[in-house]
DSSP file (Angstrom, degrees, kcal/mol; ACC not computed):
  #  RESIDUE AA STRUCTURE BP1 BP2  ACC     N-H-->O    O-->H-N    N-H-->O    O-->H-N    TCO  KAPPA ALPHA  PHI   PSI    X-CA   Y-CA   Z-CA
    1    1 A M              0   0    0      0, 0.0     2,-0.2     0, 0.0     0, 0.0   0.000 360.0 360.0 360.0 126.2    2.0    8.4  -16.1
    2    2 A A        -     0   0    0      1,-0.1     2,-0.5     2,-0.0    27,-0.0  -0.464 360.0-121.6 -75.2 140.7    0.7    5.5  -14.3
    3    3 A I        -     0   0    0     26,-0.2     2,-0.5    -2,-0.2    30,-0.1  -0.710  27.7-172.7 -82.5 127.7    3.0    3.3  -12.2
    4    4 A R        -     0   0    0     -2,-0.5     2,-0.3    29,-0.0    -2,-0.0  -0.992  14.0-143.7-121.5 123.4    3.0   -0.4  -13.3
    5    5 A L        -     0   0    0     -2,-0.5     2,-0.2    20,-0.1    24,-0.0  -0.617   9.9-157.7 -89.0 145.1    4.9   -2.8  -11.1
    6    6 A T    >>  -     0   0    0     -2,-0.3     3,-1.1     1,-0.1     4,-0.7  -0.685  36.7-102.3-109.7 169.2    6.9   -5.7  -12.4
    7    7 A D  G >4 S+     0   0    0      1,-0.3     3,-0.8    -2,-0.2    -1,-0.1   0.827 122.2  62.4 -60.0 -30.6    7.9   -8.9  -10.6
    8    8 A A  G 34 S+     0   0    0      1,-0.2    -1,-0.3     3,-0.0     3,-0.1   0.782  97.4  57.3 -66.2 -26.8   11.4   -7.3  -10.3
    9    9 A D  G <4 S+     0   0    0     -3,-1.1     2,-1.2     1,-0.2    72,-0.3   0.738  93.7  73.7 -72.3 -23.0    9.9   -4.5   -8.2
   10   10 A L  S << S-     0   0    0     -3,-0.8    -1,-0.2    -4,-0.7     5,-0.0  -0.668  73.3-172.5 -98.5  81.7    8.6   -7.0   -5.7
   11   11 A H     >  -     0   0    0     -2,-1.2     4,-2.8    70,-0.2     5,-0.2  -0.113  40.7 -91.6 -69.3 171.4   11.7   -8.1   -3.8
   12   12 A D  H  > S+     0   0    0      1,-0.2     4,-2.4     2,-0.2     5,-0.2   0.871 124.6  49.9 -55.9 -45.4   11.6  -11.0   -1.2
   13   13 A H  H  > S+     0   0    0      1,-0.2     4,-2.2     2,-0.2    -1,-0.2   0.929 113.5  46.6 -60.5 -45.2   10.9   -8.8    1.8
   14   14 A L  H  > S+     0   0    0      1,-0.2     4,-2.7     2,-0.2    -2,-0.2   0.922 111.6  50.3 -65.3 -44.6    8.0   -7.0    0.0
   15   15 A N  H  X S+     0   0    0     -4,-2.8     4,-2.3     1,-0.2    -1,-0.2   0.896 110.6  50.8 -59.4 -40.2    6.5  -10.3   -1.2
   16   16 A A  H  X S+     0   0    0     -4,-2.4     4,-2.5    -5,-0.2    -1,-0.2   0.920 112.0  46.2 -64.2 -43.8    6.7  -11.7    2.3
   17   17 A R  H  X S+     0   0    0     -4,-2.2     4,-2.2     2,-0.2    -2,-0.2   0.891 110.9  52.9 -66.7 -39.4    4.9   -8.7    3.8
   18   18 A M  H  X>S+     0   0    0     -4,-2.7     5,-2.5     2,-0.2     4,-0.9   0.934 113.4  43.1 -60.8 -46.3    2.3   -8.7    1.0
   19   19 A A  H ><5S+     0   0    0     -4,-2.3     3,-0.5     1,-0.2    -2,-0.2   0.922 115.2  49.2 -65.2 -44.3    1.5  -12.3    1.8
   20   20 A Q  H 3<5S+     0   0    0     -4,-2.5    -1,-0.2     1,-0.2    -2,-0.2   0.836 120.0  36.8 -62.7 -34.0    1.5  -11.8    5.5
   21   21 A R  H 3<5S-     0   0    0     -4,-2.2    -1,-0.2    -5,-0.2    -2,-0.2   0.370 110.1-113.7-107.4   2.9   -0.7   -8.8    5.4
   22   22 A G  T <<5 +     0   0    0     -4,-0.9     2,-0.5    -3,-0.5    -3,-0.2   0.885  61.0 150.4  71.9  40.4   -3.1   -9.8    2.6
   23   23 A I      < -     0   0    0     -5,-2.5    -1,-0.2    -6,-0.2     2,-0.2  -0.912  32.5-149.1-112.6 131.0   -2.1   -7.3    0.0
   24   24 A A     >  -     0   0    0     -2,-0.5     4,-1.7     1,-0.1     3,-0.4  -0.610  25.5-116.6 -94.3 155.8   -2.3   -7.9   -3.8
   25   25 A K  H  > S+     0   0    0      1,-0.2     4,-2.3    -2,-0.2     5,-0.2   0.872 116.5  56.7 -55.9 -40.2    0.0   -6.4   -6.4
   26   26 A E  H  > S+     0   0    0      1,-0.2     4,-2.4     2,-0.2    -1,-0.2   0.859 104.1  52.5 -63.1 -35.9   -3.0   -4.6   -7.9
   27   27 A E  H  > S+     0   0    0     -3,-0.4     4,-2.3     2,-0.2    -1,-0.2   0.877 107.8  52.0 -67.8 -37.0   -3.7   -2.9   -4.6
   28   28 A L  H  X S+     0   0    0     -4,-1.7     4,-2.7     2,-0.2    -2,-0.2   0.948 110.9  47.6 -60.7 -48.5   -0.1   -1.7   -4.5
   29   29 A E  H  X S+     0   0    0     -4,-2.3     4,-2.3     1,-0.2   -26,-0.2   0.922 112.7  47.7 -61.1 -45.4   -0.4   -0.2   -7.9
   30   30 A R  H  X>S+     0   0    0     -4,-2.4     4,-3.2     2,-0.2     5,-0.6   0.901 112.1  50.5 -63.3 -40.0   -3.7    1.6   -7.2
   31   31 A T  H  X5S+     0   0    0     -4,-2.3     4,-1.7     1,-0.2    -2,-0.2   0.926 112.3  46.5 -64.1 -44.6   -2.3    2.9   -3.9
   32   32 A L  H  <5S+     0   0    0     -4,-2.7    -1,-0.2     1,-0.2    -2,-0.2   0.881 122.4  36.1 -63.1 -38.4    0.8    4.3   -5.6
   33   33 A N  H  <5S+     0   0    0     -4,-2.3    -2,-0.2    -5,-0.2    -1,-0.2   0.822 134.4  18.3 -86.5 -34.0   -1.3    5.8   -8.4
   34   34 A E  H  <5S+     0   0    0     -4,-3.2    -3,-0.2    -5,-0.2    -2,-0.2   0.527  98.1 103.1-119.1 -10.1   -4.5    7.0   -6.6
   35   35 A G     << -     0   0    0     -4,-1.7    63,-1.1    -5,-0.6     2,-0.2  -0.111  64.7-117.3 -75.3 172.7   -3.6    7.2   -3.0
   36   36 A W  E     -AB  49  97A   0     13,-2.2    13,-2.6    61,-0.2    61,-0.2  -0.677  42.5 -79.2-105.7 163.6   -2.8   10.2   -0.8
   37   37 A L  E     -A   48   0A   0     59,-0.6    11,-0.3    -2,-0.2     2,-0.2  -0.376  44.5-124.3 -66.5 135.1    0.4   11.0    1.0
   38   38 A A        -     0   0    0      9,-2.5     3,-0.4    32,-0.2     9,-0.3  -0.507   9.2-150.6 -75.2 146.4    1.0    9.1    4.3
   39   39 A E  S    S+     0   0    0      1,-0.2    -1,-0.1    -2,-0.2    -2,-0.1   0.526  85.5  67.0 -94.5  -7.3    1.6   11.3    7.3
   40   40 A D  S    S+     0   0    0      2,-0.0    -1,-0.2     0, 0.0     2,-0.2  -0.013  70.8 129.8-106.8  29.9    3.8    8.8    9.2
   41   41 A T        -     0   0    0     -3,-0.4     3,-0.1     6,-0.1     5,-0.1  -0.492  53.8-125.6 -86.4 154.8    6.9    8.7    6.9
   42   42 A K    >   -     0   0    0     -2,-0.2     3,-2.2     1,-0.1    -1,-0.1  -0.577  48.3 -74.6 -88.4 158.4   10.5    9.1    7.9
   43   43 A P  T 3  S+     0   0    0      0, 0.0    -1,-0.1     0, 0.0     3,-0.1  -0.278 122.4  20.2 -54.9 134.7   12.7   11.7    6.3
   44   44 A G  T 3  S+     0   0    0      1,-0.3     2,-0.4    -3,-0.1    30,-0.3   0.368 106.4 101.4  86.8  -4.6   13.7   10.6    2.7
   45   45 A T    <   -     0   0    0     -3,-2.2     2,-0.4    28,-0.1    -1,-0.3  -0.898  57.1-153.1-114.4 142.7   10.8    8.2    2.5
   46   46 A I  E     - C   0  72A   0     26,-3.2    26,-2.9    -2,-0.4     2,-0.4  -0.905  12.0-169.2-111.3 141.7    7.5    8.6    0.7
   47   47 A G  E     - C   0  71A   0     -2,-0.4    -9,-2.5    -9,-0.3     2,-0.4  -0.986   6.5-165.6-131.7 144.5    4.3    6.9    1.7
   48   48 A K  E     -AC  37  70A   0     22,-2.3    22,-2.6    -2,-0.4     2,-0.4  -0.961   7.1-163.8-125.9 146.9    1.0    6.6    0.0
   49   49 A V  E     +AC  36  69A   0    -13,-2.6   -13,-2.2    -2,-0.4     2,-0.3  -0.968  10.0 173.0-131.6 143.8   -2.3    5.4    1.5
   50   50 A M  E     - C   0  68A   0     18,-2.1    18,-2.9    -2,-0.4     2,-0.5  -0.986  22.4-139.3-149.2 144.1   -5.6    4.2    0.1
   51   51 A V  E     - C   0  67A   0     -2,-0.3     2,-0.3    16,-0.2    16,-0.2  -0.908  20.9-166.0-106.4 129.3   -8.7    2.7    1.6
   52   52 A F  E     - C   0  66A   0     14,-3.2    14,-2.4    -2,-0.5     2,-0.4  -0.860  28.2-111.6-111.7 145.4  -10.4   -0.2   -0.3
   53   53 A T  E     + C   0  65A   0     -2,-0.3    12,-0.3    12,-0.2    11,-0.1  -0.634  42.3 170.4 -68.2 131.6  -13.9   -1.7    0.2
   54   54 A Y  E     +     0   0A   0     10,-3.1    11,-0.2    -2,-0.4    10,-0.2   0.801  11.1 175.9-113.3 -58.1  -13.2   -5.1    1.6
   55   55 A Q  E     +     0   0A   0      9,-0.6     2,-0.3     8,-0.3     9,-0.2   0.902  52.7  90.3  49.5  52.1  -16.4   -6.7    2.8
   56   56 A D  E    S- C   0  63A   0      7,-1.8     7,-3.2     5,-0.1     2,-0.3  -0.918  79.1 -81.2-158.5 179.1  -14.8  -10.0    3.7
   57   57 A Q  E     - C   0  62A   0     -2,-0.3     2,-0.4     5,-0.3     5,-0.3  -0.739  30.0-173.7 -96.2 144.0  -13.1  -12.0    6.4
   58   58 A W  E >  S- C   0  61A   0      3,-3.1     3,-1.5    -2,-0.3    30,-0.0  -0.978  76.8 -15.4-134.4 122.4   -9.4  -11.6    7.4
   59   59 A E  T 3  S-     0   0    0     -2,-0.4     3,-0.1     1,-0.3    -1,-0.1   0.878 131.9 -47.9  49.2  44.9   -8.0  -14.0   10.0
   60   60 A G  T 3  S+     0   0    0      1,-0.2     2,-0.4     0, 0.0    -1,-0.3   0.428 119.5  97.3  84.9   0.3  -11.5  -15.1   11.1
   61   61 A R  E <  S-C   58   0A   0     -3,-1.5    -3,-3.1    -5,-0.0     2,-0.3  -0.940  70.5-121.9-123.4 146.8  -13.1  -11.7   11.5
   62   62 A W  E     -C   57   0A   0     -2,-0.4     2,-0.4    -5,-0.3    -5,-0.3  -0.679  30.0-174.5 -88.1 136.5  -15.3   -9.8    9.0
   63   63 A Y  E     -C   56   0A   0     -7,-3.2    -7,-1.8    -2,-0.3    -8,-0.3  -0.985  25.4-155.3-134.0 143.4  -14.1   -6.3    7.9
   64   64 A A  E    S+     0   0A   0     25,-0.7   -10,-3.1    -2,-0.4    -9,-0.6   0.808  79.4  22.2 -82.2 -33.1  -15.8   -3.6    5.8
   65   65 A E  E     -CD  53  89A   0     24,-3.0    24,-2.1   -12,-0.3     2,-0.4  -0.902  56.4-151.4-137.2 161.1  -12.6   -1.9    4.6
   66   66 A K  E     -CD  52  88A   0    -14,-2.4   -14,-3.2    -2,-0.3     2,-0.6  -0.993  11.8-154.2-132.6 126.6   -8.8   -2.4    4.2
   67   67 A E  E     -CD  51  87A   0     20,-3.2    20,-2.1    -2,-0.4     2,-0.5  -0.899  13.1-163.8-100.8 123.0   -6.4    0.5    4.4
   68   68 A V  E     -CD  50  86A   0    -18,-2.9   -18,-2.1    -2,-0.6     2,-0.4  -0.912   5.3-171.0-110.0 130.7   -3.2   -0.2    2.4
   69   69 A S  E     -CD  49  85A   0     16,-2.5    16,-2.5    -2,-0.5     2,-0.4  -0.980   2.0-166.8-120.9 133.9    0.0    1.9    3.0
   70   70 A V  E     -CD  48  84A   0    -22,-2.6   -22,-2.3    -2,-0.4     2,-0.4  -0.978   2.8-162.7-122.0 130.7    3.0    1.7    0.7
   71   71 A Y  E     +CD  47  83A   0     12,-2.7    11,-3.0    -2,-0.4    12,-1.3  -0.944  23.1 147.7-117.4 135.5    6.4    3.1    1.6
   72   72 A Y  E     -CD  46  81A   0    -26,-2.9   -26,-3.2    -2,-0.4     2,-0.3  -0.939  35.9-130.0-154.9 170.7    9.1    3.8   -0.9
   73   73 A K  E     - D   0  80A   0      7,-1.9     7,-2.9    -2,-0.3     2,-0.5  -0.952  24.7-123.8-126.4 150.1   12.1    5.9   -2.0
   74   74 A G  E     - D   0  79A   0     -2,-0.3     2,-0.4   -30,-0.3     5,-0.2  -0.834  27.7-177.0 -93.4 129.4   12.7    7.5   -5.4
   75   75 A A  E >   - D   0  78A   0      3,-3.6     3,-0.8    -2,-0.5    -2,-0.0  -0.874  65.6 -40.9-132.5 100.3   16.0    6.6   -6.9
   76   76 A E  T 3  S-     0   0    0     -2,-0.4     3,-0.1     1,-0.3    -1,-0.1   0.929 123.1 -38.1  47.0  63.3   16.9    8.2  -10.2
   77   77 A S  T 3  S+     0   0    0      1,-0.2     2,-0.3     0, 0.0    -1,-0.3   0.600 124.0  97.9  66.3  16.2   13.5    8.0  -11.8
   78   78 A A  E <  S-D   75   0A   0     -3,-0.8    -3,-3.6     2,-0.0     2,-0.4  -0.959  70.8-123.8-128.8 150.9   12.8    4.6  -10.3
   79   79 A L  E     -D   74   0A   0     -2,-0.3     2,-0.6    -5,-0.2    -5,-0.2  -0.746  12.1-159.4 -90.2 138.9   10.8    3.5   -7.2
   80   80 A V  E     -D   73   0A   0     -7,-2.9    -7,-1.9    -2,-0.4     2,-0.3  -0.929  18.3-146.6-114.8 103.1   12.5    1.5   -4.5
   81   81 A L  E     +D   72   0A   0     -2,-0.6    -9,-0.3   -72,-0.3   -70,-0.2  -0.532  20.0 179.1 -73.1 129.7    9.6   -0.2   -2.6
   82   82 A L  E     -     0   0A   0    -11,-3.0     2,-0.3     1,-0.4   -10,-0.2   0.891  53.7 -36.7 -97.8 -55.3   10.5   -0.6    1.0
   83   83 A T  E     -D   71   0A   0    -12,-1.3   -12,-2.7   -66,-0.0    -1,-0.4  -0.976  45.2-136.0-162.5 170.9    7.4   -2.1    2.7
   84   84 A V  E     -D   70   0A   0     -2,-0.3     2,-0.3   -14,-0.2   -14,-0.2  -0.968  13.4-164.8-135.0 150.5    3.6   -2.3    2.8
   85   85 A K  E     -D   69   0A   0    -16,-2.5   -16,-2.5    -2,-0.3     2,-0.4  -0.955   1.0-162.8-132.4 153.9    1.1   -2.3    5.6
   86   86 A A  E     -D   68   0A   0     -2,-0.3     2,-0.4   -18,-0.2   -18,-0.2  -0.999   2.7-170.1-135.8 140.6   -2.5   -3.2    5.8
   87   87 A R  E     -D   67   0A   0    -20,-2.1   -20,-3.2    -2,-0.4     2,-0.4  -0.990  12.2-151.1-125.1 139.3   -5.1   -2.4    8.5
   88   88 A Y  E     +D   66   0A   0     -2,-0.4     2,-0.3   -22,-0.2   -22,-0.2  -0.911  47.9  82.5-112.1 136.8   -8.6   -3.9    8.5
   89   89 A G  E     -D   65   0A   0    -24,-2.1   -24,-3.0    -2,-0.4   -25,-0.7  -0.884  67.0 -80.6 173.6-141.0  -11.6   -2.2    9.9
   90   90 A K  S    S+     0   0    0     -2,-0.3   -37,-0.0   -26,-0.2    -2,-0.0  -0.984  89.6  28.6-154.8 159.8  -14.2    0.4    8.9
   91   91 A N        +     0   0    0     -2,-0.3    -1,-0.1     1,-0.2     3,-0.1   0.850  69.6 178.4  57.3  40.5  -14.6    4.1    8.6
   92   92 A F        -     0   0    0      1,-0.1    -1,-0.2    -3,-0.1     2,-0.1  -0.436  35.6-103.0 -66.5 145.3  -10.9    4.8    8.0
   93   93 A P        -     0   0    0      0, 0.0     2,-0.4     0, 0.0    -1,-0.1  -0.422  31.4-138.3 -68.0 147.0  -10.1    8.5    7.4
   94   94 A R        -     0   0    0     -2,-0.1     2,-0.1    -3,-0.1     3,-0.1  -0.900  16.7-154.1-107.3 136.0   -9.5    9.5    3.8
   95   95 A G        -     0   0    0     -2,-0.4     2,-0.3     1,-0.1   -57,-0.1  -0.337  32.9 -75.2 -97.3-177.3   -6.7   11.9    3.0
   96   96 A E        -     0   0    0    -59,-0.2   -59,-0.6    -2,-0.1     2,-0.2  -0.595  48.9-117.7 -78.1 138.5   -6.1   14.3    0.2
   97   97 A R  B      B   36   0A   0     -2,-0.3   -61,-0.2   -61,-0.2   -62,-0.1  -0.547 360.0 360.0 -75.9 141.8   -5.2   12.8   -3.1
   98   98 A S              0   0    0    -63,-1.1    -1,-0.1    -2,-0.2   -62,-0.1   0.398 360.0 360.0-114.2 360.0   -1.8   13.8   -4.4
């Protein structure tokens, strides 16, 4: 079953981080649905990572790719999104899909 986020899922902290880091809602959904498990999570937290073709400028520099990481907790069949990160660059490693 594919994860579809609603505006209620995107709390103020998450919206602020998305805007600050250049991440769209659609990228969050794709990362949650198609990404691989992040290796840098804390106990009790789940993370997913996905690399997107970017081919654009971010803060005045051109980048080939964008790596999006989403961190969340599962709470009684619902996701509680904690934060998101983005890195811009090229040749990011790809993990195993889960």
